[in-house]
C-alpha positions as a printed NumPy array, in Angstrom:
array([[ 60.06 ,  48.085,  13.613],
       [ 58.72 ,  45.571,  11.07 ],
       [ 61.724,  43.398,  11.733],
       [ 60.865,  43.37 ,  15.439],
       [ 57.232,  42.509,  14.686],
       [ 58.297,  39.647,  12.428],
       [ 60.678,  38.397,  15.105],
       [ 57.949,  38.445,  17.747],
       [ 55.547,  36.692,  15.356],
       [ 58.106,  33.993,  14.567],
       [ 58.797,  33.503,  18.258],
       [ 55.079,  33.185,  18.95 ],
       [ 54.544,  30.686,  16.119],
       [ 57.63 ,  28.735,  17.165],
       [ 56.401,  28.574,  20.754],
       [ 52.962,  27.357,  19.673],
       [ 54.489,  24.701,  17.414],
       [ 56.892,  23.573,  20.128],
       [ 54.051,  23.328,  22.633],
       [ 51.957,  21.391,  20.129],
       [ 54.837,  18.969,  19.473],
       [ 55.253,  18.416,  23.204],
       [ 51.536,  17.682,  23.542],
       [ 51.645,  15.352,  20.54 ],
       [ 54.576,  13.43 ,  22.026],
       [ 52.699,  13.251,  25.329],
       [ 49.573,  11.943,  23.562],
       [ 51.602,   9.24 ,  21.821],
       [ 53.613,   8.221,  24.884],
       [ 50.652,   8.365,  27.248],
       [ 47.535,   7.822,  25.137],
       [ 44.483,   9.586,  26.556],
       [ 42.155,   7.269,  28.411],
       [ 39.224,   8.264,  26.228],
       [ 40.025,   5.792,  23.473],
       [ 37.09 ,   3.653,  22.391],
       [ 37.638,  -0.07 ,  21.847],
       [ 34.709,  -1.42 ,  19.831],
       [ 35.442,  -4.957,  18.488],
       [ 32.619,  -6.053,  16.185],
       [ 31.693,  -9.2  ,  14.317],
       [ 28.943,  -9.935,  11.77 ],
       [ 26.828, -12.832,  12.994],
       [ 24.882, -14.306,  10.035],
       [ 21.915, -15.121,  12.277],
       [ 21.535, -11.879,  14.224],
       [ 23.582,  -9.192,  12.471],
       [ 26.353,  -7.164,  14.06 ],
       [ 27.382,  -7.829,  17.663],
       [ 30.508,  -7.424,  19.713],
       [ 33.086, -10.142,  19.377],
       [ 32.311, -12.736,  22.064],
       [ 34.354, -12.474,  25.266],
       [ 36.066,  -9.305,  24.032],
       [ 37.249,  -6.173,  25.819],
       [ 34.971,  -3.206,  25.102],
       [ 35.802,   0.35 ,  26.152],
       [ 33.592,   3.406,  25.742],
       [ 34.089,   6.95 ,  26.971],
       [ 33.165,  10.42 ,  25.87 ],
       [ 36.032,  11.859,  27.899],
       [ 33.629,  13.853,  30.046],
       [ 30.885,  11.819,  31.689],
       [ 31.937,   8.185,  31.681],
       [ 34.781,   5.784,  31.019],
       [ 33.651,   2.163,  31.102],
       [ 35.597,  -0.982,  30.312],
       [ 33.706,  -4.275,  30.246],
       [ 33.885,  -7.711,  28.658],
       [ 31.237,  -9.005,  26.27 ],
       [ 29.657, -12.343,  27.063],
       [ 29.739, -15.511,  24.983],
       [ 26.908, -14.225,  22.767],
       [ 28.628, -10.894,  22.033],
       [ 26.526,  -8.623,  24.284],
       [ 27.533,  -6.421,  27.213],
       [ 26.002,  -8.495,  29.972],
       [ 26.867, -11.308,  32.319],
       [ 27.194, -14.879,  30.973],
       [ 23.919, -16.219,  29.609],
       [ 21.82 , -18.383,  31.917],
       [ 21.726, -22.067,  30.972],
       [ 19.104, -23.296,  28.531],
       [ 17.33 , -25.326,  31.193],
       [ 15.394, -23.067,  33.586],
       [ 15.378, -24.248,  37.209],
       [ 11.949, -24.695,  38.811],
       [ 10.559, -21.59 ,  40.497],
       [ 12.881, -19.184,  38.69 ],
       [ 11.439, -16.092,  37.01 ],
       [ 13.366, -15.241,  33.869],
       [ 13.246, -11.803,  32.27 ],
       [ 14.868, -10.958,  28.921],
       [ 15.593,  -7.4  ,  27.812],
       [ 15.896,  -6.645,  24.105],
       [ 16.801,  -3.257,  22.636],
       [ 19.356,  -0.969,  21.044],
       [ 22.125,   1.108,  22.591],
       [ 19.95 ,   1.868,  25.625],
       [ 20.063,  -1.853,  26.492],
       [ 23.608,  -2.257,  25.216],
       [ 24.345,   0.415,  27.834],
       [ 28.088,   0.676,  27.199],
       [ 28.05 ,   3.919,  29.242],
       [ 27.647,   2.129,  32.602],
       [ 29.262,  -0.935,  34.198],
       [ 27.295,  -4.154,  33.874],
       [ 26.569,  -4.184,  37.601],
       [ 24.592,  -0.941,  37.281],
       [ 22.425,  -1.904,  34.311],
       [ 18.649,  -2.214,  34.314],
       [ 18.669,  -6.024,  34.155],
       [ 20.836,  -6.244,  37.274],
       [ 18.869,  -3.563,  39.127],
       [ 15.501,  -5.198,  38.455],
       [ 16.792,  -8.599,  39.513],
       [ 17.815,  -7.179,  42.887],
       [ 14.451,  -5.458,  43.357],
       [ 12.29 ,  -8.424,  42.417],
       [ 14.272, -10.841,  44.569],
       [ 13.968,  -8.454,  47.518],
       [ 10.196,  -8.268,  46.966],
       [  9.91 , -12.071,  46.609],
       [ 12.151, -13.649,  49.276],
       [ 13.233, -17.143,  48.349],
       [ 12.058, -16.741,  44.738],
       [ 15.098, -16.441,  42.449],
       [ 15.08 , -14.182,  39.39 ],
       [ 17.34 , -14.497,  36.336],
       [ 17.732, -11.643,  33.874],
       [ 19.549, -11.303,  30.566],
       [ 19.963,  -8.452,  28.111],
       [ 20.534,  -8.292,  24.36 ],
       [ 21.16 ,  -4.824,  22.987],
       [ 23.171,  -3.32 ,  20.174],
       [ 23.455,   0.252,  18.919],
       [ 21.24 ,   1.489,  16.1  ],
       [ 18.923,  -1.504,  15.937],
       [ 15.122,  -1.594,  15.945],
       [ 12.666,  -4.291,  16.94 ],
       [ 12.74 ,  -6.013,  13.544],
       [ 16.549,  -6.074,  13.551],
       [ 16.459,  -7.606,  17.043],
       [ 14.281, -10.593,  16.083],
       [ 17.468, -12.594,  15.632],
       [ 18.293, -12.045,  19.312],
       [ 14.872, -13.399,  20.234],
       [ 15.131, -16.505,  18.07 ],
       [ 18.775, -17.341,  18.712],
       [ 19.251, -16.531,  22.393],
       [ 15.97 , -15.696,  24.143],
       [ 13.357, -18.257,  23.097],
       [ 15.581, -21.28 ,  23.845],
       [ 15.839, -20.031,  27.464],
       [ 12.051, -19.808,  27.987],
       [ 11.741, -16.425,  29.733],
       [  8.584, -15.556,  31.66 ],
       [  8.771, -11.901,  30.594],
       [ 10.238, -10.289,  27.482],
       [ 10.863,  -6.538,  27.73 ],
       [ 11.328,  -4.573,  24.513],
       [ 12.92 ,  -1.164,  25.146],
       [ 11.628,   1.392,  22.639],
       [ 13.505,   4.644,  21.943],
       [ 12.943,   7.672,  19.734],
       [ 14.822,   6.339,  16.699],
       [ 13.137,   2.926,  16.638],
       [ 10.382,   3.813,  14.164],
       [ 13.051,   4.678,  11.612],
       [ 15.3  ,   1.779,  12.681],
       [ 12.536,  -0.599,  11.615],
       [ 12.534,   0.796,   8.063],
       [ 15.15 ,  -0.593,   5.649],
       [ 14.673,   2.503,   3.481],
       [ 15.117,   5.121,   6.221],
       [ 18.072,   3.247,   7.677],
       [ 19.605,   2.975,   4.217],
       [ 19.715,   6.732,   3.857],
       [ 20.88 ,   7.133,   7.46 ],
       [ 23.644,   4.514,   7.368],
       [ 24.415,   3.994,   3.693],
       [ 23.455,   0.446,   2.781],
       [ 20.969,  -0.583,   0.09 ],
       [ 17.444,  -1.086,   1.517],
       [ 17.097,  -4.471,  -0.177],
       [ 20.598,  -5.589,   0.868],
       [ 20.988,  -4.944,   4.583],
       [ 23.173,  -6.485,   7.312],
       [ 20.172,  -6.758,   9.648],
       [ 16.763,  -8.397,   9.604],
       [ 14.103,  -6.055,   8.218],
       [ 10.665,  -6.298,   6.61 ],
       [  9.474,  -5.683,   3.065],
       [  6.115,  -5.208,   1.402],
       [  5.124,  -7.561,  -1.42 ],
       [  1.723,  -7.728,  -3.095],
       [  0.045,  -5.802,  -0.314],
       [  1.438,  -7.903,   2.545],
       [  4.475,  -7.624,   4.827],
       [  7.12 , -10.299,   5.214],
       [ 10.49 , -10.527,   6.892],
       [ 13.561,  -9.589,   4.843],
       [ 16.56 , -11.721,   5.827],
       [ 20.131, -10.516,   6.293],
       [ 22.081, -10.218,   3.043],
       [ 25.609, -11.601,   3.625],
       [ 26.833,  -9.562,   0.634],
       [ 25.448,  -6.237,   1.85 ],
       [ 28.849,  -4.504,   1.691],
       [ 28.873,  -4.725,  -2.109],
       [ 25.644,  -2.693,  -2.334],
       [ 26.513,   0.378,  -0.248],
       [ 25.238,   3.804,  -1.334],
       [ 27.393,   6.769,  -2.31 ],
       [ 28.544,   9.039,   0.499],
       [ 28.339,  12.833,   0.646],
       [ 31.284,  14.713,  -0.823],
       [ 34.076,  15.238,   1.681],
       [ 34.51 ,  19.004,   1.945],
       [ 36.593,  19.096,   5.105],
       [ 39.55 ,  21.524,   5.   ],
       [ 42.78 ,  19.843,   3.933],
       [ 44.62 ,  20.867,   7.12 ],
       [ 41.865,  19.456,   9.314],
       [ 41.831,  16.169,   7.373],
       [ 45.62 ,  15.871,   7.624],
       [ 45.716,  16.645,  11.337],
       [ 42.812,  14.32 ,  12.061],
       [ 44.619,  11.541,  10.209],
       [ 48.101,  12.051,  11.646],
       [ 47.815,  13.719,  15.057],
       [ 46.599,  11.801,  18.084],
       [ 46.451,  14.97 ,  20.163],
       [ 44.392,  16.772,  17.519],
       [ 41.869,  13.91 ,  17.364],
       [ 41.498,  14.047,  21.136],
       [ 41.119,  17.835,  21.119],
       [ 38.599,  17.801,  18.266],
       [ 36.506,  15.108,  19.973],
       [ 36.322,  17.231,  23.126],
       [ 35.365,  20.298,  21.105],
       [ 32.631,  18.35 ,  19.312],
       [ 31.03 ,  17.404,  22.626],
       [ 31.361,  20.72 ,  24.436],
       [ 31.15 ,  23.236,  21.579],
       [ 29.576,  21.441,  18.602],
       [ 28.969,  24.612,  16.565],
       [ 32.659,  25.587,  16.746],
       [ 33.707,  22.036,  15.881],
       [ 31.369,  22.087,  12.888],
       [ 32.921,  25.36 ,  11.702],
       [ 36.448,  23.96 ,  12.014],
       [ 35.823,  20.49 ,  10.611],
       [ 33.233,  21.27 ,   7.954],
       [ 31.917,  17.741,   8.462],
       [ 29.052,  16.839,   6.106],
       [ 25.724,  17.643,   7.732],
       [ 23.094,  14.969,   8.245],
       [ 21.047,  16.696,   5.53 ],
       [ 23.973,  16.569,   3.091],
       [ 24.644,  12.896,   3.783],
       [ 20.972,  12.105,   3.383],
       [ 20.66 ,  14.036,   0.114],
       [ 23.655,  12.16 ,  -1.348],
       [ 22.159,   8.792,  -0.467],
       [ 18.728,   9.721,  -1.805],
       [ 20.377,  10.671,  -5.098],
       [ 22.097,   7.274,  -5.175],
       [ 18.822,   5.515,  -4.364],
       [ 17.023,   7.291,  -7.187],
       [ 19.374,   5.469,  -9.575],
       [ 19.68 ,   2.107,  -7.826],
       [ 16.147,   1.663,  -6.461],
       [ 13.788,   4.25 ,  -7.955],
       [ 10.696,   2.484,  -6.595],
       [ 12.076,   2.891,  -3.06 ],
       [ 13.131,   6.489,  -3.65 ],
       [  9.573,   7.384,  -4.662],
       [  8.415,   6.572,  -1.139],
       [ 10.439,   9.587,   0.057],
       [  8.281,  12.042,  -1.872],
       [  7.016,  14.773,   0.409],
       [ 10.17 ,  14.813,   2.523],
       [ 13.081,  17.146,   1.791],
       [ 16.044,  16.498,   4.117],
       [ 17.293,  20.046,   3.518],
       [ 14.098,  21.75 ,   4.736],
       [ 12.08 ,  19.138,   6.652],
       [ 12.743,  17.699,  10.069],
       [ 15.318,  14.952,  10.555],
       [ 14.518,  11.294,   9.948],
       [ 13.538,  10.677,  13.562],
       [ 12.002,  14.108,  13.995],
       [  9.508,  13.408,  11.213],
       [  7.653,  11.01 ,  13.494],
       [  6.725,  14.015,  15.609],
       [  4.875,  15.529,  12.65 ],
       [  1.071,  15.146,  12.399],
       [ -0.567,  12.779,   9.94 ],
       [ -0.424,  12.222,   7.07 ],
       [  3.297,  11.496,   7.024],
       [  5.223,  11.015,   3.757],
       [  4.907,   7.439,   2.389],
       [  8.314,   6.235,   3.657],
       [  7.431,   7.208,   7.222],
       [  3.978,   5.654,   7.016],
       [  5.688,   2.463,   5.852],
       [  8.052,   2.63 ,   8.841],
       [  5.048,   2.711,  11.171],
       [  3.552,  -0.329,   9.418],
       [  6.835,  -2.189,   9.731],
       [  7.085,  -1.322,  13.436],
       [  3.568,  -2.622,  14.057],
       [  4.446,  -5.776,  12.098],
       [  7.499,  -6.2  ,  14.31 ],
       [  5.408,  -6.102,  17.487],
       [  3.109,  -8.695,  15.931],
       [  6.09 , -11.014,  15.419],
       [  7.17 , -10.704,  19.056],
       [  3.628, -11.166,  20.337],
       [  3.101, -14.358,  18.334],
       [  6.375, -15.871,  19.455],
       [  5.862, -14.892,  23.09 ],
       [  2.382, -16.442,  23.07 ],
       [  3.752, -19.701,  21.651],
       [  6.32 , -19.835,  24.47 ],
       [  3.961, -18.798,  27.264],
       [  5.874, -15.57 ,  27.886],
       [  4.415, -12.143,  28.604],
       [  5.491,  -9.238,  26.424],
       [  6.113,  -5.749,  27.811],
       [  7.328,  -2.601,  26.075],
       [  9.253,   0.04 ,  28.002],
       [  9.154,   3.497,  26.424],
       [ 12.408,   5.342,  27.092],
       [ 12.636,   8.669,  28.916],
       [ 13.385,  10.625,  25.719],
       [ 10.341,   9.594,  23.661],
       [  8.609,  12.76 ,  22.364],
       [  4.878,  13.009,  23.052],
       [  3.555,  12.274,  19.546],
       [  5.933,   9.345,  19.117],
       [  4.792,   7.912,  22.426],
       [  1.144,   8.357,  21.397],
       [  1.777,   6.516,  18.124],
       [  3.56 ,   3.735,  19.974],
       [  0.808,   3.349,  22.574],
       [ -1.865,   3.171,  19.879],
       [  0.007,   0.284,  18.209],
       [  0.407,  -1.594,  21.48 ],
       [ -3.134,  -0.979,  22.726],
       [ -4.475,  -2.35 ,  19.444],
       [ -2.651,  -5.622,  20.129],
       [ -3.136,  -5.699,  23.893],
       [  0.597,  -5.436,  24.593],
       [  1.543,  -3.98 ,  27.982],
       [  3.303,  -0.622,  28.056],
       [  5.408,   1.112,  30.705],
       [  6.326,   4.767,  30.208],
       [  9.635,   5.658,  31.823],
       [  8.96 ,   9.333,  31.164],
       [  5.674,   9.161,  33.081],
       [  7.298,   7.194,  35.913],
       [ 10.038,   9.807,  36.326],
       [  7.452,  12.601,  36.274],
       [  5.48 ,  10.798,  39.014],
       [  8.565,  11.086,  41.205],
       [  8.707,  14.84 ,  40.616],
       [ 11.905,  14.568,  38.611],
       [ 12.904,  15.569,  35.078],
       [ 13.405,  13.094,  32.252],
       [ 16.801,  14.722,  31.609],
       [ 17.928,  13.506,  35.048],
       [ 17.946,   9.965,  33.639],
       [ 20.72 ,  10.646,  31.128],
       [ 24.289,  11.884,  31.006],
       [ 24.997,  15.573,  30.553],
       [ 26.825,  15.096,  27.237],
       [ 25.179,  11.84 ,  26.149],
       [ 21.52 ,  10.886,  25.766],
       [ 21.825,   7.341,  27.148],
       [ 20.739,   6.325,  30.62 ],
       [ 23.097,   7.16 ,  33.441],
       [ 23.032,   4.909,  36.548],
       [ 19.98 ,   6.754,  37.842],
       [ 18.193,   6.137,  34.544],
       [ 18.838,   2.419,  34.853],
       [ 17.536,   2.431,  38.427],
       [ 14.334,   4.224,  37.397],
       [ 13.796,   1.87 ,  34.46 ],
       [ 14.186,  -1.099,  36.815],
       [ 11.817,   0.426,  39.377],
       [  9.151,   1.205,  36.769],
       [  9.265,  -2.296,  35.302],
       [  9.458,  -4.072,  38.665],
       [  6.391,  -2.154,  39.804],
       [  4.443,  -3.23 ,  36.714],
       [  5.627,  -6.841,  36.832],
       [  4.635,  -7.128,  40.494],
       [  1.289,  -5.443,  39.904],
       [  0.404,  -7.832,  37.066],
       [  1.924, -10.887,  38.75 ],
       [  4.047, -11.681,  35.708],
       [  6.701, -13.506,  37.705],
       [  5.452, -16.901,  38.948],
       [  5.362, -17.244,  42.728],
       [  5.004, -21.029,  42.955]])
């Protein structure tokens, strides 16, 4: 009897292994289409971008599979307009993070293309030129290099800053250090710093890689690590599981939690930059809300988060000054996923400076639709409908205020 059971068990295991080997061979001979191609380069003036004129592919294997080519500046948009602006043309520049990068949709469906079509239809015979500069994980301070290097030389009439729920933290070198792992004083992006009671810009450190913080201990099971390293089919399967059943994937992979990664970096900061680490007092990543979630908490926030708000306000001041010098109008578009308290904090900053604000969430609600309808099912970025609504909301405001010249 036991011999029969062992035989059946061996047959079952052998069948599973044989099937797995067949699938592995298939995955190697015919690689799944959901392979991301993400060619990056570090630009000393603006930070990280895509390699210029490079093939970029992004898919989550469920909602979208997009292949596009970056332009000469390293962004996922059409070629840049020439420096000289033809008479009568209205130029609009979009600046933002992954929502403007928009690798989840083809270039022809992005907000800058959609708004160009709408404004030209509303203003027959009046050409419109749009351009977009977006890269994942960046905030307004990080994006100042885009403004100086690519936008201001082209003299836009309107500059649109797209603000999302992680931008408050993205504008803080300290909060981004514990999110990403670099040293707050040695970052690969433009930030701000406080000195003697005032705020100044902190330039990119070309040697930032030599100052990275310690990572959380890798406690993934040995079998999972080995399979993830060696098996193409397993990587594909695990990626699907992470998207569709994240709790099961977390149980299998034992990946470090965000709280664990954060705690490890805070411990490293306490040794490398104790004065910065002290700003985190009052926030425990193991028991408090996440970095971005903390901006939904009522005042007073812990010192690091109050500093992030000051840096964000300083960033808007920088854009406003530069736009005024160039004769451009500045608009901020709040994304569909901005929580209520974050949006209130943002509006208070902008109202104080007289900067125009367009709420995509409010615009979608006015149409009787849900904010969730603007994003993918398994991804929080705008789907094509989200880009259309963003274009409609902005076009409506630009027309109402007469921001595009009609002469």
